[in-house]
N, C-alpha and C positions, 0 to 999 in steps of 0.2 A: 220456474222463469216469470220474470216481470212482465205484463202484458204492455203491448205499445203504448195504450192510453195512459197508464200511468207512468211509463218512460217519458212520455212528452211533458206531463206536468211537474217531473222532478226538477227541484232546486229553482223553481218559478221562471223556467226557461220557457220562451215564446213557443207555440205549437208551430211544428215546420211544414204542415201538410199544405198549406195555404201560399206556400212560395212558388213565385212564377219559376218556369223552368226554361224560357227562352235563353238562346244563346246569341250574344253580337257577334260582329264580324272581328277577325283577329286586328290585332294592330301591326303596325310595319313589320315585315319581314326581315331576315337578317342582312345587316348591311345597310339598312336604311334608317338614318337618323334624321332628326327633325332637325332643320339648319341652326346653328347657334345663333342668337340674336347679338346685334352689335352693340345695343343698350346695355346699361347696368340692370341687373337681374334682381329683383325681390326673391324672399323665401317662397311667395306662392307661385311665382314666376318658375323657380327651380324646380318646385313639386312637380307643377304640370308639365316640364320638360321631362322629368325623371319618369313620370308615369306613361309616357309614349315612347321613352329611349331605353329603358332598364331592361335587360333581356329576362330579368326574372319575371317581368309581366307577360312576356310572350309565353314563357313556360307556363304560367298559370292559367292564359287563354287557352294554349294548345290541350291541357288536361281538361279543360272544360269541353272543347269540341270533341276530344276523345270519349269522355264521359256520354256526352249526349248522343253519339253514335252508338255506344253500347247500350243506350235506352231504345234507341231504335231497333236495334236487333232483338231484345227483349218483348218489344211489341209485335215483331214479326210473327210470333208464336199464334197471335190472335187471328192471322190471316191463313186463307187455305194454300196450299201448294201445289201448284200445278206443273208439270214436266210435259214436254213434247218431244217424241223420238221419231225418227224415221229408220225402217229396219228394211235389208235387203236379204232374201234367201235362195240360193240355189238349190232345188231339190233333185234327185235322181233317184229313182226305184229301181229295186234288183228284185229278182224272183229267185227260188231255189234252182230252176233249171239253168241259170244264167243269163237268161234273157233280161232285158231292162225295159222299162218303159221310156216314154219321152221326157226328157229333161225339162224342168219348168224353173223360172227364176221369177220369185214373187216379192213384191214391193211395197210400201204403202208407210202413212205416218199413222201415229198414236198418241193420243193426249190421255194423261193420268191426273186426277186430283185426289188429294188426300186433306183432310180438315179435323182437327182436333176438337170435338164437341165438348168434352168434359173432363175434367180432372178434379184431384183433391188439392188445387190450390198450388201447382207447381210453378205453374207458366205467370199467374197472378204475384206470386211470391217474387219471382226473378224480376218482374216488372215494377214492382214496389221496390224492391230492393235497387234498382238501376235508376229509380227517379229520387232515392236518397243518397245513392252515390254521387249523381249529377248535382243535386242540392248541394253537398259537402263540396264538391269541386269548385262550385261557385261562390260558395263562402270562404273557402280557403284562398280564391281568387281574390277576395275582398280584403282578406287578411294579409295577402301578400301585397297588395297596394298600400296598406297601413303600414306594413313594414318598409317598403320602400320610401315611403314620406318620412318615417322616423330615421331612416339612414341619412336622407337628406338633410334633416333638421340637425341632427347630431353632427354632421361633417360640417353644416351651414353654422352654426354656432361656435363651433372649434374653429374653423378658419376665421372667422370675425373676431372671435376672443383673440387669436395668435396674432391678427393684425394687429388688435389693440395693444396687445402685450409688446409687440414689436416697437409701436408707438412710444409706448410708455419705457422701453428700454433705451429709445433714442434720448428721450427727455433724461434718463440716469445717466447715459455717457455724457451728454453735454454738461449735466451738472459735474461730474466727476473732472471733464475737462477744465471746466471752470475754478474747480478745487485746485488742479494741478496748476493753473495758470497762477491763482493767488498763493500758492505755496512757493513758488518759482518767484514771484517777485518780491514775497516777504525774506526769501531767503538771498536773494540780492542786496534788500536791504539790512541785512543782519538781524531781522526780526524773527527769523527763524532757522532752523537747521537744515542739513542735506536729508536728514531722516523724515522731516515732513514731506520732502519733495518724494522721497522713494514711497512713503506710504500712499501719496495721492497719486501715484503714478501706478503703483500696483491696483490701488482702486479704480482707477482709469481702465487698466487691462482686463480686470474681472467684469465691469460694466460692458466693455467691449465683447469679451467672451460669452458673456449671457446673453447679447444681441445676436451675435453670429449663431448660436444655438437655436433661438427662437425663431430666427428665419428659416433655419433648416426644417423645424417643426411645423413653420407656416406653409412652405412647400411641399411637404408630406400632405398636409391638411388640405391643401387646393388639390391635389392629386385624387386624395380620397371624395372630394366633394364631385369632381368631374367624373370619376367611375361611377357614384351613387346617380347622378344625373344620367348615366348612359353615354358618356363621351370617353375618348381617350384619357388616360390620367395626364398627360402632359398638355391638355386643353385649359387654357386659362380663362378661367370664367370672370367676367366683371360683376360685381356685387355691389348693390345699393350701400349707402351709409348704414351703418348701425344705430339705429335709433334706440337709445336706452330709455325703457318704460320704468314706470314705477313697479316694485315687486310687491305681491301681495298673497297672502294663502288662498287656496282655493275657495271659492265662494260656497261649494256644496259641502256638506258633511261626509265623511267617510263611508257610512253607510249607504248615503245616496248613491255614491260612485259604486260601491260594490253592487248595489241593485241594478244600476245602468249596466256594469259590465256584464251581468247576467243575461241581460237583454239584446246588448249590442255587440258583444265581442265575437266578431267572426270565427276566430278560432275555436271558442267554445261552442258555438252553435255548429260549426262543422263537425265536431267531435259527437254532438247529440244527433247528428243527421247520420255518422256512421254508425252510431248505435242502432238507430233505428232501421237502417238498411240490414245490420246483422240480424235484427230479429225477422225482418223479411226473410231472409237467407233459410232462417229457421222452418218458416211455413212453407218455403220452396223445397226444403230438402225431405220435410215430412211428407209430402204429396209424392216423393219420386218411388216409392215404395207400395204405393196404392194404386186399385185399377184406372184406367183410362179407357174412354169410350171414342173411338174415331169413326169418320166416315170416309169412303173410298169410292171413287167413280172411274171408269175408263172407256173410250172409244176409239175403235182401230178399225183402218179401211186397208185393203190390199190388191192389187193389180196383178195381172200375170203377163211378162215380158213378151213381146212376141205375137200376142192375140189381141188385136185390136178388138175394143169394145167389150171384152169379156173382164169382168170382176172377179178377183179371187175370194171374195165376201168380205164381209163386215162384221163387226162385234161390239157389243158395249156391255157394262156391266156397273151395277151399284149394289155398295154392302156397306155393313158395318161391323166394327170389330171392337169387342172387349176384350183389353188386356188385363190380366189379374198376375202380377208377379207373386212366385210361389216361395222361391228360394233363390237367394243371390250371395250364398256365402256370409251371411249377416253384415254385407257392405252398407245397406240402407239403415241398419241400427248403429254402426260405427259413424257414418254419415252424419246422422242425426246428434249423436253425441257431440262430435265435431263441430258442427254448426251451433249448438248450444254452448259450448265451451267459447267459441268465438265470441258469440253473442254477449256471455259473460265478460268476457276481456274488453270487448268494445264498452260495456258500463262501466266497467272500471276506470278503463281510459278516460272516459267523461268525467268521473270523479276527480281524477288526478289533473285533467284540465281545469276542471272548476276551482281546486283548490291552488293550482299555479296562478290563475287569473285571480284570485283574490289575493295571493299573496303580492304578486306585482301591483296591484292597485294599492293596498297598504303601505308597501315600501315606498312607492312613488310619491304617494299621499303625504308621509311623514318626512322625505326628501325635499318637496316641495315647502312644506312648512318649515323645515329646517333651514332652507335657504333664505325665504324670506325674513326671516330673524336675522341671519348670519350677514345678508347683504346690508342690512342697516347698520350692523356692527363695523363691516368694512368701509362703509362711508364715514364714520366716525373715526377710525382708524386713519383714513386717509386724509381727511381735513386736519387732524392733530399733528400728523406726520409732516404735512406740507408746512404748518404754522411753526414746527421745532425745527425743521430745516433752515427756514428762512431767518428766524432767530440766532440760530448757532453762526449760519453764516455772516450775518451782521456783526456779531461778537467776533468771529475769528478775523475778519477783515480788519477790525479794529484793534486787534491785537489782546482781546479778551477773553479768547478762550483757544484750545489745542484743536490740532488738525486731527486727533483722533476722535474728538467729540463731533468734528463736522462730517469726518468719514462715517462715523457711526451713525448719525443723523440721516444721511444721505442713503445709507444700506436700508435704515427703518423705513425711508420714504419709498425706495425702490421695492421693498416687498410689500409695504402698502399697495402701491399701483398694481403690482402683479395680483396681490389678494384680491383687490377690487375686482378686477378682470376675471378671474378663475370664478368668484363667487357670482358674478354674471352670468358666465358660462353654464354654471352648474346650476343655476336655477331655470332659466331657459330650456338646457336640456332635459333637467327633471320634470318640467312642465310639460315638455314634449313627451317623455316618458309616460307621465301620467296619463295624459289623453291617448295615447297608443294602449295602455292596459286598461282603461275604461272602455275602449272602443269608440273613444270621441268624448270631447268634455261638452256635455249639455249646458243649456244656458241656466240661470237661476230660475228656479222656479219649474224646473223639469220641461221648459219649452224648447 
């Protein structure tokens, strides 16, 4: 078995012993939601609402409270156990001749005390395990909050992207309608065939179909965003305008982000806390089959009913007990084997979590790198598609080009608009995933 000190230093994870174990108040209860603001909301404001409204946060808070109570139970073993009782006895003595003495009714209180003076680390192991379990719950709560924020970010960018895509679809439909009008005008002038009109009409129907499809996707995305923020899916959230910023690759190298994730990812630190809790459980189970020393004491007083002023007597006693388990059917041995196996399992789970976090950081980093380059390419594609569509439209209106070339140019422009929106959504979404995977994106220079 690897000792706790060695386990704490593995993977350059921070020591967890110094974490505070205080538990704050629970958020609003079931059915209580923060009133929806009437103004347009930014991503930061939506994230704040989600942290207060999303029921996943209440689940995490409740788990912390439950584990805090479990720690209190473990600490109770360090306190003496005091019991009070009141007894009533009716005594009737009989002799061999059949005669009987006077009946007596005795009553009185008694107080007993027991206190565990010493064991081989059982209660200390239980207390230490409960501390790490509580720490794990607090870290899991932090991870839940980050998960909720990521859900809001993904739904927000998807909603804003689909709204931008719907606007692009409207432009494409407007362009298709203008092409249909031009084709009809040229057909009336005898400069085009009815086939040109049919092709333009089909392109207009295709543009309208795409617009209707994207409007449905936008409605679904709005429902997902409302649910992520903790509101009913039919809640209409007003969003601030989407300001497109310049895309750039992450400022920090991937090795620095991996090192930061080792120190900051709550999910990984929670796995480490569970590992340390399992090591403490081994200590507690090991002490269960070893001797214990306890202190006990009691005091009692009784009176006889019907005899005023006469006491039935009193008693008191103090003693110490050394309990030495001799044989329990090998249960202690198997319990220790089980605890050690569970500790090994927890250590392996930490390794699994570490590899998973590293993979998430690596993949998100590469995605953001790719998105930054792709977004620049999509800008070039959109600019050239717009210029090409203008040229072909002008040539068609002068009778120098065919309707097929115009429709092809418009289709290319529509695809370029959609690609630009998709690349923007991918970039911001992947940037959010990278921040989530790394436990937050630190400022350059490690600040």
